[in-house]
C-alpha positions in Angstrom: 0.2 -0.1 -0.1 1.6 3.3 -1.1 1.6 6.1 1.5 1.4 9.9 0.7 2.4 12.0 3.5 3.2 15.7 3.8 6.7 16.1 5.4 6.4 18.2 8.4 7.6 18.2 12.1 5.4 16.4 14.7 5.6 17.0 18.1 6.5 13.4 18.8 6.1 9.6 17.9 2.8 9.3 19.3 1.6 12.4 17.4 3.0 11.0 14.0 1.1 7.6 15.0 -2.4 9.3 15.6 -1.7 11.0 12.2 -1.4 7.9 10.7 -4.1 6.4 12.4 -6.5 9.3 11.2 -5.3 9.3 7.6 -6.1 5.6 7.1 -9.3 6.1 8.6 -8.6 3.4 11.5 -10.1 2.7 14.5 -8.1 3.5 17.5 -9.2 0.5 19.4 -8.3 -1.9 16.2 -5.2 -0.8 14.7 -4.1 -2.7 11.5 -0.8 -3.0 13.0 1.1 -4.6 9.8 0.3 -1.2 7.8 0.6 1.2 10.5 4.1 -0.1 11.4 5.2 0.1 7.4 3.9 3.6 7.0 5.8 4.6 10.3 8.8 3.0 9.3 8.7 4.8 5.7 8.0 8.2 7.6 11.4 7.5 9.5 13.1 7.0 6.2 12.0 10.1 4.7 13.2 12.0 7.8 16.8 10.7 7.1 16.6 11.4 3.4 15.5 15.0 4.4 18.2 15.2 6.9 15.6 15.7 9.8 16.2 15.0 13.2 15.2 11.7 14.4 15.0 11.6 17.9 15.2 8.4 20.1 11.5 8.4 20.9 10.8 7.8 17.5 13.0 5.0 17.2 11.7 3.3 20.6 8.2 3.6 19.1 9.2 1.6 15.9 10.8 -1.3 18.0 7.7 -1.3 19.8 5.4 -1.6 16.8 7.9 -4.6 15.3 7.7 -6.3 18.4 3.7 -5.8 18.3 3.8 -6.8 15.1 5.7 -9.8 15.5 3.5 -10.7 18.3 0.2 -10.6 16.1 1.7 -13.1 14.0 2.0 -15.7 16.9 -0.9 -18.0 18.4 -3.3 -15.6 20.4 -2.5 -16.2 24.4 -5.4 -16.4 26.9 -5.4 -14.9 30.4 -5.1 -17.6 32.7 -8.0 -16.1 35.4 -10.5 -15.3 32.8 -9.9 -17.0 29.5 -9.7 -13.5 27.8 -7.4 -13.4 24.8 -4.5 -10.9 25.3 -4.3 -8.3 22.7 -0.5 -7.1 22.1 -2.0 -3.6 20.9 -3.8 -2.9 24.2 -0.6 -1.1 26.2 0.1 0.8 23.1 -3.8 1.9 22.6 -3.7 3.0 26.1 -1.0 5.3 26.0 -2.4 6.7 22.7 -5.5 7.3 24.1 -3.8 9.3 27.1 -1.6 11.3 24.6 -4.5 12.4 22.6 -6.5 13.2 25.9 -3.7 15.6 26.8 -3.1 16.7 23.2 -6.9 17.9 23.1 -6.8 19.7 26.2 -3.8 21.8 25.3 -5.3 22.8 22.1 -8.3 23.8 24.1 -6.4 26.0 26.1 -4.2 27.4 23.2 -7.7 28.5 21.7 -8.9 30.0 25.0 -5.3 31.8 25.1 -5.8 33.1 21.6 -9.7 34.2 22.5 -8.2 36.0 25.4 -5.6 37.9 23.5 -8.5 39.7 21.5 -11.1 40.7 24.1 -11.7 44.0 25.0 -13.2 45.9 27.6 -16.9 47.7 27.3 -16.7 50.7 25.5 -17.6 54.0 27.6 -21.5 54.9 27.7 -22.8 57.8 26.0 -25.1 59.6 28.4 -28.4 60.8 27.2 -31.1 62.9 29.0 -34.6 61.8 28.5 -35.2 63.6 25.3 -32.2 61.6 23.6 -30.2 64.9 23.5 -26.3 64.1 24.2 -25.2 66.2 27.3 -21.8 67.9 27.2 -19.6 68.4 30.1 -20.8 71.7 31.1 -24.6 70.1 31.5 -22.9 66.6 33.4 -21.2 69.0 35.9 -24.1 71.6 36.6 -24.6 71.8 40.2 -21.5 70.4 41.2 -19.2 72.1 43.5 -15.7 72.0 44.0 -16.7 70.8 47.7 -18.8 68.0 46.5 -15.9 67.0 44.0 -13.3 67.3 47.0 -15.6 64.6 49.3 -16.0 62.3 46.6 -12.3 62.2 46.0 -11.6 61.8 49.9 -14.2 59.2 50.1 -12.5 57.1 47.4 -8.9 57.7 48.8 -10.4 56.7 52.5 -11.9 53.5 50.6 -8.5 52.7 49.0 -6.5 53.3 52.1 -8.8 51.0 53.9 -8.1 47.8 51.6 -4.2 48.3 51.8 -2.7 45.9 54.0 -0.3 47.2 56.2 0.0 44.6 58.7 2.2 41.9 56.8 5.6 43.8 56.2 8.0 41.9 54.5 11.2 42.0 56.8 14.5 43.0 54.9 16.4 40.3 57.0 15.8 36.3 56.3 14.8 35.0 59.9 16.1 31.7 61.2 13.7 28.7 61.1 12.1 28.6 64.8 10.5 25.2 63.8 12.7 22.0 62.2 11.3 19.1 60.8 13.9 16.5 62.5 12.5 18.6 66.2 8.9 17.7 65.4 9.6 14.0 64.0 11.0 13.7 67.4 8.2 15.3 68.9 5.5 13.0 67.3 7.7 10.0 68.3 7.3 10.9 71.9 3.6 11.2 71.7 3.9 7.3 71.4 5.2 6.9 75.0 1.9 7.4 76.3 -0.5 6.8 73.2 -0.7 3.8 70.9 -2.7 5.8 68.7 -2.8 9.6 68.6 -4.9 12.0 66.3 -3.2 14.9 64.2 -5.7 17.3 65.6 -4.1 16.8 68.9 -0.7 17.5 67.4 -2.0 20.7 66.1 -3.3 21.9 69.3 0.1 21.9 70.9 1.4 24.3 68.1 1.3 28.1 68.4 1.4 29.2 64.8 0.6 28.0 61.5 3.8 27.8 60.2 4.7 25.4 63.2 1.6 23.1 62.0 3.0 22.9 58.6 6.4 22.0 59.7 4.3 19.3 61.9 2.5 17.9 59.0 5.8 17.9 56.9 7.4 15.8 59.8 4.7 13.4 59.7 5.1 13.1 56.0 8.5 12.1 56.4 7.9 9.7 59.1 5.3 8.0 56.7 7.8 7.7 54.0 10.6 6.0 56.4 7.6 3.8 57.4 8.0 4.7 61.0 4.3 5.6 61.4 0.9 4.9 59.5 -1.8 7.2 58.9 -5.4 6.4 58.2 -8.2 9.2 56.8 -11.5 7.9 56.3 -12.8 10.5 53.9 -11.7 13.7 52.6 -11.1 16.4 55.7 -11.9 13.8 58.4 -9.5 13.2 61.5 -6.2 11.8 60.4 -5.5 8.7 62.4 -1.5 7.9 63.4 -0.2 4.7 64.6 3.6 3.9 65.0 4.9 0.7 62.8 6.8 -1.8 65.1 9.6 -2.5 62.6 10.4 -5.9 64.5 7.1 -7.2 63.6 7.2 -6.1 59.9 10.6 -7.8 59.7 
């Protein structure tokens, strides 16, 4: 089967593979591996002739297609659990569907970005009187005194100043860390001396600031990573239960 394809740059091997599937009007769930492999290899040869850069990802996918092609020629293998015939193309199809999903999402956001670039604000309104007569500036400011304008300006400035955050001032000096993860790890371990199971909320009660709670939570994550404690949370935002792991029992 001859293939006529325009030489162009693809974002990656999956981009090329999706292009070939679409061009041949194939079902992504039922790819004709023999045809698609030959066309894919033919495109790589064209890339070499055009002195285009062929990245390792293109070569890896070519090897994958050849492997699937060879497996398709072998007798079908059944799953021992449910006697279902294993399809060598399944893993590749799953990756293609995942790539296609993210490609569509990126194109959607690209369109939104372009739309945002041509969006304009609302134009100023033309103020008319009841007789549809356009008012000039002298008529708009009729009866408005300097005192009225001053009071309006003063009100706007007062509102603006009240919205300014003057409490949180960034210090010019970088303070030393008051709380350390290592200290909080020891703090949590000490809790297990009297209690076999503790709640994370009880640890927070001993904290004096938000940053101390954050460091305590990081210390808990580190203990989980080291497999020194286990945590359970039945639902989102529910209480976090912490239990100590006995390494002797685990070994």
